[in-house]
N, C-alpha and C positions, 0 to 999 in steps of 0.2 A: 475419647472413653477408650474405642475400641484400639488405637493407639499402644495406650498405657497397657492394657491386657498383651498386648501381642508382646511390646518390651519385657514385660515379666511372664511370659512363657516358661524360660528355662529356669528361674527360680522354681512356680509353681511345677515343673517335671520334676526337678531336685528333690523338693517338696514329697511329692507322692513316694518316689522311690524310697524314701528315710522311713515315711508312713509304713510301708509294707516292707523294711530291711529289719526293722528293729523288731517285733513280733517275731520276725522267723528266724531271727538270730536268736533270742531267747530259747524259743523250740526247737531250734539244730544242737542249743548247748543243755538242752534238758533242764535247764532253770525253770522252775515251774513259777507262772507270776499269775495270778488271779487274771483272769477275763476284763474284771470292770479296771484294774489299775491298767490296761496299754490302753485301754478309750479313753480313761480318765489324762492317760500321759496324750494322745492324741488329740484330744479336744484341745486342753491346754494349749498346744502347740501350734495346735488350728488356731486360739485365740490370738496369740503372740504373732501370727503372721498374719491376720487380717486387720489388727490393729499396725503393724508395719504397713500392708498394702493401704489403709485409709488413710495415713499419716504423709506417707508417698505420695498420693494421690492426689490431697489435699494440697501438699505443699509446691506439685508441680502440677497441677490443672492447668496454668496459664502458657505453661511451656506447652505442654502434650496437644493444648487448641494450637498454638500458633503454628505447630510443626503440619496438623491437619490442615491449618491454608495459609500455605504459605506465599500466595498472590494477594494478598491481604496487609502484607509484611510492609512496616515504612520504620523508618529511622525512631519516631518514638515509641513501635512497637519491642523490636529489637530489646530496647533499652529496658525495657518493662518485665524479662521474660521471668523475673526473679533474682536470690538470692542465694540460692544453692549452688555448691559447687558445678555442677553438669549443664544448667541453664545459664552459670557466671559463663563457662570456658565456650558454651555455643555464642553466648554473647562478641566477646572477643573474637572469638575466629569471625562472625558475621561483618561487624563492625572492623575488623580491620578489612576483610573483603571487601566492604563497601567503599572505606577508604581508596583501598585497590584499582576499584573497575572507576569509581566517579574521578581517577585521577589520568585512567586510562579515555574515561569517556570525554574528559575536557580535551585532553590530546585530540583524540579524534575529531572534535568539534572544530577547534582553532585549525588544522588540516584540510578538512572539510571549506571551512571557511577562504583559506589560503587560496586553496584550491579552487572556488568558486569566481574568486578574486582576479586569479591569473586567465580561466578561461573567459571570463566578460571581458578585460582589457585585452587578450587576444583575440577574441574575436571583433571589435570595435578597430583593433588595429588591421586586420585583413580586411575589412571593409572600405576604409580610405584606399589603397590601390586598385582593388574592384572596380570603385567607383571611378576610377581614373580612367581603370582601362577601357570601362565602357563610355565613356564619354570620347574617348579616342578613336573607337571602331563605330563610334555611331557617324561619322566622318568618310567612312569608309564603305565602298558600295560592292562587295563583290559578294560571294556564296563562302567565302572563307569567312568576310566578316560575321555573315549571319551566325554559323557552326560556333565563331568565339563567341557570341553573344548571349548563344544558349546556353553554353558552355559555363558562363558569367553568371547565368541567372541560375544554373543550379547551384552553382558555387555558394552565390548571397540563401538561397534557400537552406544550402546545408550548414551554413554558420549560421541563421535563425534558427534552426533545430536545437543548434547544440546551446546556443544559451537561453534558450527559453526550458530547455532541459536543464542547465546547470540551476537556474533560477527556482525552477521546482522544487527543488529543498529549504528554498526560503522562502517559499511561494507566502508565508504569514506577513512577512515584510513587506512584499510586492505588489499587493493590489488595493484598490480604491473602489469599491461597491456604489455607484452609481445611476440613475437612469437614464437607458443608452437608449440611441435609438438605432431599431433593428436595420433599419434599411439604410442609413448611414454605414454601418458596420461592415453589412454585405455588399454594401456599391464600392468602399475601401477595399475590401476584398479582391475582390472581382477587378479591381484595376490593378492590383498588385501582380494580379496572375495575367493581365491581357494579353501579355505575348507567350505564354503557354496555351491561351483559348485556342489564339490566330495560331501559334503553330500544328495546334493539333485540330484544328479545322473544328470546335469544338465554338455552341452557343449557351451564351449563358442566359436563360428564361427568366429573368425577375419580378418575381408576380407579391410584391410589398407594401402593405399599407402604410400613408408616410409617414413619419416621425410616431411610428408604432414603439411604444417604449419598453425597455425589459430592464430587469435589477442586476447589473452585472460589470464585471471589468471590461473596461472598454478594449485595453489593449488585448488582454488574455483570450476575449471573447473573438478580436478579429483575427488572433491566430488559430484557434479554433478551427472556423471558420473557413478561412486559408487551407490550412490542413486536410479538410473535409471536402473544397473543391480540388487542391489538390490532384488528392485521390479519385475523385470523380473523373478528372479529367485523362489523366496518365489510363487506367483501366477503361478507357473507351478506344475502339477501333475502329476505323473509317470517320471521315469525315462527314461532317452534316447533321451531326448529333446533336442532340440539347442536353443540358444539364438545366433541370428546375428547381426552381429557388422559390419556397413561398410560405410566408407563416400564418395558421388559424388559433383562434382561444378555444381548448377546451378545458371546460368549471372555469378554477382560478389560475390556469396556465396557460402561457402563449408556448406555443410548439414554431418551430423552426426547421421546416421538412426539406430536405436538399436529398435528390432521385437523380439520378443517372441513366443514362443506354448503356449501359458499359457491359461488359461480361462477365461480372456479375460474383457470388463469391459461391465455392460447392458448402455441401451443408456441413461437411467434416469440417472446413474449417471455421464456421459461424461461431462456434464457443469459443473459439483464439484467435480471433482476428484484436482483441483489447490487449492481448499478451504483449510485454517489450518482445522487438527484434522478431516476433514471427510475422513471417511474408506468407504461409500458404503456397498452397498449388499456383494460385492465379502469381502471386507475388514473384513465384519464382521463375515466370516465364516473362518478367519485366526485371532484370538488372539494378534498375534504379531504386528498387523498394528497399527502404529500410527497416519496416517494421515497426514505427519507432511513434507515427502521426496518429493515430489510432486510441495508440496507448497513452500517448498526450493530451489526447482528447477526453481520454476517461479519467486522470489523473484529474485534469484539470477542471470538470465537471464536478470531481466530488471534493474538491475545495471551497468551490463556488456554489456548491448546494443543488445545483443542474443535476439532470438525466439526458444520458446519451441513449439512444437505442438505435439498431441499425438491421435491417428484413435486404435478403438479397434472396437470386436465384439465379442457377448458372443462364446466362445468355439474355438474362431479362432484366438486368441492370441492379443498382444498388441506394435503397433510401437511408436517410441516416438522418436521424430528429434530435433537434436539440429540445428541451425542454424547461420552462423558465416559472418557478412559481414563485410568487411572493410568500406562500405561506413556508417555505424551506428554510430553515437558518442554515444562515454561511457561516460555515465553519473555517 
């Protein structure tokens, strides 16, 4: 209704000017007219205007209602705007735009799918020579070999992050929710990063109930735990430190808590650590930081229906909690 009146403000203003000018014209020309006739003419023209506005409003009411609620539009809504010239013209315009953007969206999706396929194939192709080089270097026993193994491990982790990032766009087609043993997932994630633990002199302290199940996707959950462990170890200075991993039940939820004894995160960075590519003040001290680990953890949690929380203080370490709830609906 408000949009209708706004659209007809010029008409009402011109009508008001006309109502004022006609009696003024009679008065200036000296042609005396009874006041009653002038009032009668104004009332008659007002009645005609009111009938026109009423007809206009009821014939275009649906059109103006839809213009006031653009987010509720759909193809069926656009097709039912009305048969008046203006709604019909707007309908043709929207149909043309809709067809154009549907075609653009289809081309974009096809391009993204081809890009994801290419990335996945490329990563798998790169993994083969890395594995061959690792097997070759294992036979060498010198400092240079240890450095090569370290760099190969970083390269392997980088490729893993690339492939999981690309799969995130097609997450709905790449996950299976089932009963997963939390202990097995954590042990596997620790085993995959054992070289990092040894190199940094950090000890994983695992306190988990055997075969404690949670509803999740095994592959994505193991990736998340691995990313949290990598951060915990990389941001721990000095050897002899620990990373504590334990789980507990809180209401209907199971909480997996991973706490390190690292350098911690400043208060200014806490609100932004889950942003993509954000490394923060601490991350800039470690050039290996990509700023993608915690972002991927949060995105995966959102898609699996889990929750992630993070507490930290500078020089006091960081605690990350993953909450698994049986009541939360998976998306």
